[in-house]
C-alpha positions as CSV (number, residue, x, y, z in Angstrom):
1,M,20.7,33.3,-30.6
2,Y,19.7,31.9,-27.1
3,D,15.9,30.6,-26.8
4,Y,14.8,32.2,-24.2
5,A,11.1,30.3,-24.2
6,Y,13.4,27.7,-23.0
7,I,14.1,29.4,-20.2
8,L,10.4,29.8,-19.4
9,N,9.5,26.0,-19.7
10,L,12.4,25.4,-17.0
11,I,10.3,26.9,-14.6
12,D,8.1,24.0,-14.2
13,R,7.5,22.3,-10.7
14,S,10.0,19.8,-11.5
15,N,13.2,17.9,-10.2
16,R,15.0,18.5,-13.0
17,L,14.7,22.5,-12.9
18,Q,18.2,22.9,-11.0
19,E,20.0,20.8,-13.2
20,E,18.8,22.4,-16.4
21,L,18.5,25.7,-15.8
22,G,22.1,25.4,-14.6
23,R,23.1,24.1,-17.8
24,S,21.1,26.7,-19.5
25,I,22.5,29.7,-17.3
26,D,25.8,28.4,-18.2
27,R,25.3,28.4,-22.1
28,L,24.5,32.1,-21.4
29,H,27.6,33.0,-19.4
30,S,29.4,31.4,-21.7
31,G,27.9,33.8,-24.6
32,G,29.4,36.9,-22.2
33,A,25.6,38.4,-22.8
34,N,24.9,40.0,-19.3
35,T,22.3,42.7,-21.1
36,N,20.4,39.0,-21.1
37,V,20.1,38.2,-17.5
38,N,17.6,40.9,-16.7
39,L,15.4,40.2,-19.7
40,I,15.4,36.6,-18.4
41,L,14.2,37.5,-15.1
42,D,11.8,40.0,-16.7
43,R,10.4,37.1,-18.5
44,L,10.5,34.5,-15.8
45,I,8.4,37.2,-13.9
46,E,5.8,37.5,-16.4
47,H,5.3,34.0,-16.6
48,Y,4.7,33.7,-13.3
49,Q,2.3,36.2,-13.1
50,S,0.4,34.4,-15.1
51,H,0.0,31.5,-13.1
52,H,-0.3,33.3,-9.4
53,P,-1.4,36.4,-7.9
54,A,1.8,38.1,-7.6
55,P,6.0,36.7,-6.8
56,M,7.9,37.9,-4.1
57,I,10.9,39.9,-5.6
58,V,14.1,40.7,-3.4
59,E,17.6,41.5,-4.5
60,T,20.5,41.5,-2.5
61,D,24.7,42.4,-3.0
62,L,27.1,39.7,-2.8
63,S,27.3,40.2,0.8
64,G,23.1,39.1,1.2
65,V,22.4,42.8,2.1
66,I,18.7,43.4,0.8
67,T,19.2,46.3,-1.9
68,Y,15.6,46.0,-3.4
69,V,12.4,44.6,-2.5
70,N,8.8,44.3,-3.9
71,N,6.0,45.1,-2.3
72,E,4.6,41.5,-2.4
73,F,7.7,40.6,-0.5
74,A,7.3,43.1,2.1
75,R,3.3,42.4,2.5
76,V,4.4,38.9,3.1
77,S,7.3,39.4,5.1
78,K,5.0,42.2,7.3
79,Y,8.1,44.2,7.0
80,T,8.3,47.7,5.1
81,P,10.4,48.0,2.0
82,D,12.6,50.6,4.2
83,E,12.8,48.3,7.1
84,L,14.2,45.5,4.8
85,I,16.9,47.2,2.5
86,G,20.0,47.5,4.1
87,E,19.2,44.6,6.1
88,N,20.9,41.0,5.8
89,I,18.6,38.5,4.2
90,N,19.3,36.5,7.5
91,I,16.9,38.6,9.0
92,L,14.2,36.3,7.4
93,R,15.9,33.1,8.4
94,S,14.1,30.5,10.3
95,S,15.8,28.4,13.1
96,T,13.9,25.5,12.3
97,M,16.0,25.2,8.8
98,E,18.7,22.8,8.5
99,R,22.1,24.8,8.1
100,G,22.8,22.7,5.1
101,V,20.5,24.0,3.1
102,F,21.8,27.5,3.4
103,T,25.3,26.0,2.5
104,D,23.7,24.4,-0.6
105,I,22.2,27.5,-1.6
106,W,25.2,29.7,-0.9
107,N,27.8,27.0,-2.8
108,N,25.8,27.0,-5.7
109,I,24.9,30.9,-6.4
110,T,28.4,31.8,-5.2
111,E,29.6,29.8,-8.4
112,G,27.1,31.1,-10.9
113,R,24.3,28.2,-10.5
114,P,20.6,29.3,-9.9
115,W,19.0,27.1,-6.9
116,R,15.5,26.0,-6.6
117,G,13.8,25.0,-3.9
118,R,11.4,25.1,-0.7
119,L,12.6,27.5,2.1
120,Q,10.7,28.4,5.5
121,N,11.1,31.9,6.8
122,R,9.9,34.4,9.3
123,N,8.0,37.6,9.3
124,K,8.6,41.0,11.7
125,N,5.8,38.8,13.9
126,Y,8.2,36.0,14.3
127,E,5.9,34.0,12.5
128,T,6.8,31.2,9.8
129,Y,5.8,30.8,5.9
130,W,6.9,28.7,3.3
131,I,8.1,30.0,0.0
132,D,9.0,28.6,-3.7
133,T,12.0,30.1,-4.6
134,L,14.3,30.4,-7.4
135,I,17.5,32.0,-6.6
136,M,19.6,33.6,-9.6
137,P,23.0,35.2,-9.7
138,V,23.3,38.0,-12.0
139,L,26.8,38.6,-13.8
140,D,28.5,41.5,-15.3
141,D,30.2,41.7,-18.5
142,E,33.3,39.8,-17.4
143,G,31.0,36.4,-16.1
144,E,32.1,37.7,-12.4
145,V,28.5,37.5,-9.9
146,V,27.6,41.2,-8.9
147,K,24.1,40.6,-7.3
148,F,21.8,37.9,-6.4
149,W,18.1,38.0,-7.1
150,S,15.2,35.8,-5.9
151,L,11.7,35.4,-7.2
152,S,9.4,33.6,-4.7
153,F,5.5,32.7,-4.1
154,E,3.8,31.8,-0.8
155,I,3.0,28.4,-0.3
156,T,2.1,27.9,3.6
157,E,-1.2,27.0,3.0
158,I,-0.2,23.8,0.2
159,V,3.1,22.8,2.8
160,R,0.5,23.4,5.9
161,N,-1.8,21.2,4.1
162,Q,0.7,18.6,2.9
163,E,1.7,17.9,6.1
164,E,-1.8,17.4,7.4
165,A,-2.2,14.8,4.3
166,E,1.0,13.7,5.8
167,N,0.1,13.3,9.2
168,K,-3.5,11.5,8.6
169,S,-1.6,8.9,6.5
170,K,1.1,8.3,9.0
171,M,-2.1,8.3,11.2
172,V,-4.0,5.4,9.1
173,A,-0.8,3.5,8.5
174,E,-0.6,2.6,12.4
175,S,-3.6,2.0,12.6
176,L,-3.5,-0.4,9.8
177,K,-0.5,-1.8,11.6
178,Y,-2.6,-2.1,15.2
179,A,-5.4,-3.8,12.9
180,K,-3.0,-6.3,11.9
181,R,-1.3,-7.0,15.1
182,I,-5.1,-7.7,16.4
183,Q,-5.8,-9.8,13.2
184,M,-2.8,-12.1,13.3
185,T,-4.0,-12.5,16.8
186,I,-6.7,-14.4,16.1
187,L,-5.1,-17.0,13.4
188,P,-4.1,-20.0,14.9
189,S,-0.8,-20.1,16.0
190,N,1.8,-23.0,15.3
191,K,2.3,-24.3,18.1
192,I,-1.5,-25.1,18.5
193,L,-1.1,-26.8,14.8
194,D,1.5,-28.6,15.6
195,E,-0.3,-30.7,18.5
196,Y,-3.0,-32.0,15.7
197,F,-0.6,-32.1,12.5
198,D,2.3,-33.8,12.2
199,D,3.1,-32.5,8.8
200,Y,1.6,-29.5,7.3
201,F,2.1,-25.8,6.2
202,I,0.3,-22.6,5.6
203,L,0.8,-20.4,2.7
204,Y,-0.8,-16.9,3.7
205,K,0.0,-13.8,1.6
206,P,-2.5,-10.9,2.4
207,K,-2.9,-8.1,-0.4
208,D,-2.6,-5.2,1.8
209,V,-1.3,-5.0,5.3
210,V,-4.5,-6.3,6.9
211,S,-6.2,-9.1,4.9
212,G,-9.7,-10.1,3.3
213,D,-8.4,-14.0,3.9
214,F,-8.4,-15.6,7.3
215,Y,-7.7,-19.6,8.5
216,W,-9.6,-21.0,11.7
217,F,-9.0,-23.8,13.4
218,A,-11.1,-25.1,16.4
219,K,-10.9,-28.0,18.5
220,T,-13.7,-30.3,19.7
221,I,-13.9,-33.8,21.8
222,D,-13.4,-36.2,18.9
223,R,-12.5,-33.9,16.1
224,V,-10.2,-30.8,14.8
225,F,-11.7,-28.2,12.2
226,I,-9.5,-26.1,9.7
227,A,-10.6,-23.6,7.2
228,A,-9.5,-21.4,4.3
229,V,-11.5,-18.6,4.0
230,D,-12.0,-15.6,1.4
231,C,-14.1,-12.7,2.3
232,T,-15.2,-9.9,0.2
233,G,-13.0,-7.9,-0.8
234,H,-9.4,-7.4,0.6
235,G,-7.6,-4.7,3.1
236,V,-9.6,-2.9,5.6
237,P,-13.2,-4.2,4.2
238,G,-12.4,-7.6,3.9
239,A,-10.7,-7.5,7.3
240,F,-13.8,-6.5,8.8
241,M,-15.6,-9.7,7.5
242,S,-12.7,-12.0,8.2
243,L,-13.6,-10.7,11.7
244,I,-17.0,-11.7,11.2
245,G,-16.7,-15.2,10.0
246,Y,-13.8,-16.4,12.7
247,N,-16.1,-15.0,15.3
248,L,-19.5,-16.9,13.9
249,L,-17.3,-20.3,13.2
250,N,-16.3,-20.4,16.8
251,T,-19.7,-19.7,18.0
252,I,-21.3,-22.6,15.5
253,V,-19.0,-24.7,16.1
254,L,-17.7,-24.6,20.0
255,R,-21.0,-23.0,21.2
256,Q,-23.9,-24.3,19.2
257,N,-22.0,-27.6,19.0
258,I,-22.7,-28.0,15.3
259,L,-20.1,-30.7,13.6
260,D,-21.4,-31.6,10.4
261,P,-19.1,-29.6,8.1
262,G,-22.3,-28.6,5.4
263,K,-24.6,-27.8,8.6
264,V,-21.9,-25.2,9.8
265,L,-22.0,-23.7,6.6
266,S,-25.5,-23.7,6.2
267,E,-25.9,-22.2,9.7
268,L,-22.8,-19.6,8.8
269,H,-24.5,-18.3,5.8
270,R,-27.8,-17.8,7.4
271,Q,-26.2,-16.1,10.4
272,V,-23.4,-14.1,8.0
273,R,-27.2,-12.8,6.3
274,H,-28.4,-12.1,9.5
275,A,-25.8,-10.1,11.2
276,L,-25.3,-7.9,8.0
277,K,-29.4,-7.5,7.8
278,Q,-29.2,-9.3,4.2
279,D,-32.2,-10.3,5.4
280,Q,-34.6,-7.8,5.5
281,D,-36.4,-6.5,2.9
282,G,-34.2,-3.1,1.3
283,S,-31.1,-4.1,2.2
284,K,-28.0,-3.3,-0.3
285,S,-25.8,-5.4,1.5
286,K,-23.6,-8.4,-0.8
287,D,-20.9,-9.1,1.2
288,G,-20.0,-12.5,2.2
289,M,-17.4,-15.1,1.7
290,D,-15.7,-18.4,0.4
291,V,-15.1,-20.8,2.5
292,A,-13.4,-24.4,2.3
293,L,-13.9,-26.1,5.6
294,L,-12.4,-29.7,6.8
295,S,-13.3,-31.6,9.6
296,I,-10.9,-34.6,11.1
297,E,-12.1,-37.0,13.2
298,L,-9.2,-38.2,15.9
299,Y,-10.0,-41.6,16.5
300,Q,-11.0,-42.8,13.4
301,N,-9.3,-42.5,9.6
302,K,-11.9,-40.2,8.4
303,F,-12.3,-36.8,7.4
304,H,-15.4,-34.6,5.9
305,Y,-15.4,-31.4,3.7
306,A,-17.8,-28.9,2.7
307,G,-16.9,-26.0,0.3
308,A,-18.8,-23.0,-0.4
309,F,-17.5,-22.0,-3.9
310,R,-14.2,-23.8,-2.7
311,P,-12.5,-27.1,-3.9
312,L,-10.4,-29.6,-2.0
313,F,-7.7,-31.4,-3.4
314,Y,-7.5,-34.7,-1.9
315,V,-4.3,-37.6,-2.7
316,K,-5.3,-40.7,-1.9
317,E,-2.7,-43.3,-1.6
318,G,-0.5,-41.4,-4.8
319,E,-4.1,-40.7,-6.9
320,F,-5.2,-37.0,-7.3
321,Q,-8.8,-36.2,-6.3
322,T,-10.6,-32.9,-6.8
323,I,-14.0,-32.8,-4.5
324,D,-15.9,-29.6,-5.3
325,G,-17.6,-27.7,-3.1
326,D,-20.9,-25.9,-3.4
327,K,-21.5,-23.5,-6.3
328,M,-23.1,-21.2,-3.6
329,S,-21.4,-18.5,-1.0
330,I,-22.2,-17.4,2.4
331,G,-24.0,-14.6,2.8
332,G,-25.6,-11.9,0.1
333,E,-28.7,-12.6,-2.0
334,Q,-30.5,-15.9,-1.5
335,L,-32.9,-16.8,-3.9
336,E,-33.7,-20.4,-3.0
337,E,-36.1,-21.4,0.4
338,E,-33.1,-22.1,2.0
339,R,-29.2,-22.8,1.3
340,N,-28.1,-26.4,2.4
341,F,-24.2,-27.2,1.6
342,T,-23.3,-30.6,1.0
343,T,-20.8,-32.7,3.3
344,H,-18.4,-35.3,1.8
345,S,-17.2,-37.9,4.0
346,F,-14.0,-39.9,3.6
347,E,-11.7,-42.9,4.9
348,Y,-8.3,-42.1,4.6
349,Q,-4.7,-43.6,4.8
350,P,-2.3,-42.6,6.7
351,G,-0.1,-40.0,4.3
352,D,-3.1,-39.2,2.2
353,L,-2.7,-35.3,1.3
354,V,-5.6,-32.8,1.3
355,Y,-5.2,-29.0,0.3
356,I,-7.5,-25.8,0.6
357,F,-7.2,-22.9,-0.4
358,S,-8.5,-19.3,-1.4
359,D,-9.0,-18.4,-5.1
360,G,-6.0,-15.4,-4.9
361,I,-3.4,-17.9,-5.8
362,V,-4.8,-19.5,-8.9
363,D,-6.4,-16.3,-10.6
364,Q,-3.1,-14.3,-9.9
365,F,-1.9,-12.7,-13.3
366,G,1.5,-13.2,-14.6
367,G,3.5,-15.1,-16.2
368,P,5.2,-14.6,-19.7
369,D,1.9,-13.9,-21.4
370,N,0.0,-12.4,-18.6
371,K,-2.4,-15.1,-17.8
372,K,-3.9,-16.6,-14.4
373,F,-1.7,-19.1,-12.5
374,S,-4.3,-21.4,-12.9
375,T,-5.8,-24.6,-10.9
376,K,-4.0,-26.6,-13.6
377,R,-0.6,-25.3,-12.6
378,L,-1.6,-25.3,-8.6
379,R,-2.1,-29.1,-9.7
380,T,1.0,-30.1,-11.8
381,I,3.2,-28.9,-8.6
382,I,1.1,-30.9,-6.1
383,T,1.8,-34.2,-8.6
384,E,5.4,-33.4,-9.2
385,N,6.0,-33.4,-5.2
386,L,4.1,-35.7,-3.7
387,S,7.3,-37.1,-1.2
388,E,8.5,-34.0,-0.5
389,K,7.8,-33.1,3.2
390,M,5.3,-30.2,3.7
391,S,7.6,-27.5,4.5
392,V,9.7,-28.0,1.2
393,Q,6.4,-27.8,-0.7
394,R,5.1,-25.3,0.6
395,A,8.6,-23.3,0.0
396,L,7.9,-24.7,-3.6
397,F,4.5,-23.2,-4.2
398,N,5.7,-20.0,-2.9
399,L,8.6,-19.7,-5.2
400,A,6.5,-20.9,-8.0
401,W,3.5,-17.9,-7.0
402,K,6.4,-15.0,-6.7
403,D,8.1,-16.4,-10.3
404,W,4.5,-16.3,-11.8
405,L,3.8,-12.7,-10.1
406,N,7.6,-11.5,-11.1
407,D,6.9,-7.4,-10.9
408,G,3.4,-7.5,-11.5
409,E,1.2,-6.3,-8.3
410,Q,-0.6,-9.1,-6.1
411,T,-4.4,-8.9,-7.3
412,D,-5.7,-10.8,-4.2
413,D,-5.0,-12.1,-0.4
414,V,-3.6,-15.4,-0.8
415,T,-4.2,-18.5,1.5
416,M,-3.3,-22.1,1.2
417,I,-3.0,-24.8,4.0
418,G,-1.6,-28.7,3.0
419,I,-1.5,-31.6,5.3
420,R,-0.1,-35.0,5.4
421,L,-3.1,-36.9,7.4
422,T,-1.8,-39.5,10.3
423,G,-3.2,-42.5,11.6
424,A,-5.9,-41.8,14.0
425,S,-5.3,-41.0,17.9
426,E,-5.2,-43.9,20.3
């Protein structure tokens, strides 16, 4: 005996309904039990009535002429039953529906298969409405299609809410694309960097459309500055912080003429706290940024470094060194009376290498045991490829990191900068 409860379970809103219900109806027809078709329809209606206020029901002959409608169908269509009976079902067809949909419906139901989907109809006043409908062929004892039944529920409000949500989502996506263009314009171009660095790379991989990481460049009379900055958060909140950080760094170095990296970070901390009102009583803002800031003198073989929770990797004549930044962030709560950052100064030889980076690259989970990429792994890649050009090193870092990520989700923005130092300008 056929399990009719199985048919009821197939009426859930899943993509499998058409295929599974079709198989079930084929099984039913192969048994030649025509009287059970009406029973199934009754059970379907009973099932839907337990979940919805009222179903819309319509019966048509083989030509699509309406032979029966219930009150709910008449109410939604704004016709009376007498006005509908004897008319072709196409009286309700909306011109906005693609013709291919109706072709698909007709091909299925005339071959004894049910069809399930959404249709946009028009009522007597030429107003459109949406229905979620199941159209089912009814067979005689010989298995021939003799008429069609349709069981529907109005979903106009649902569709309109979905369309509104999709439109809002599209607007947000377009806004983010525009925000990304704005953010990308503040990043230093390769053309500018090429003027001062013969061999360098920048690996920049935002987690979202816009990034909480940014890299910054500035030139004064006798030195160039470059920084890798990791702002609190990622996405839109991080991007807002990146704009604040970018503008403040320009102000501090280019307008206030503060050139010592440690003093730049101390002033950046003070101004971030002031901009976010963190220096006021009752402030709840904890936002800030971690910074790796490098200053290279143009006329001497010297560079200076200061870090806010970020290290510098320095390879001097083939020997690897890690220069730790101060264990303090820019911005956020300040318990000490002043926050002073340390400047580390070095004399370098042409060919020495320096690397600065945000924590997104080393903190990425992945690999066979879902562990962090790690600072150790980053150092290993550097030491194994010191002789390679920086463009090649970038490709190797990127490949290793992507292999580590595999099919996992990127957890944070990634920024890494590598520079092969050259001799001082004449």
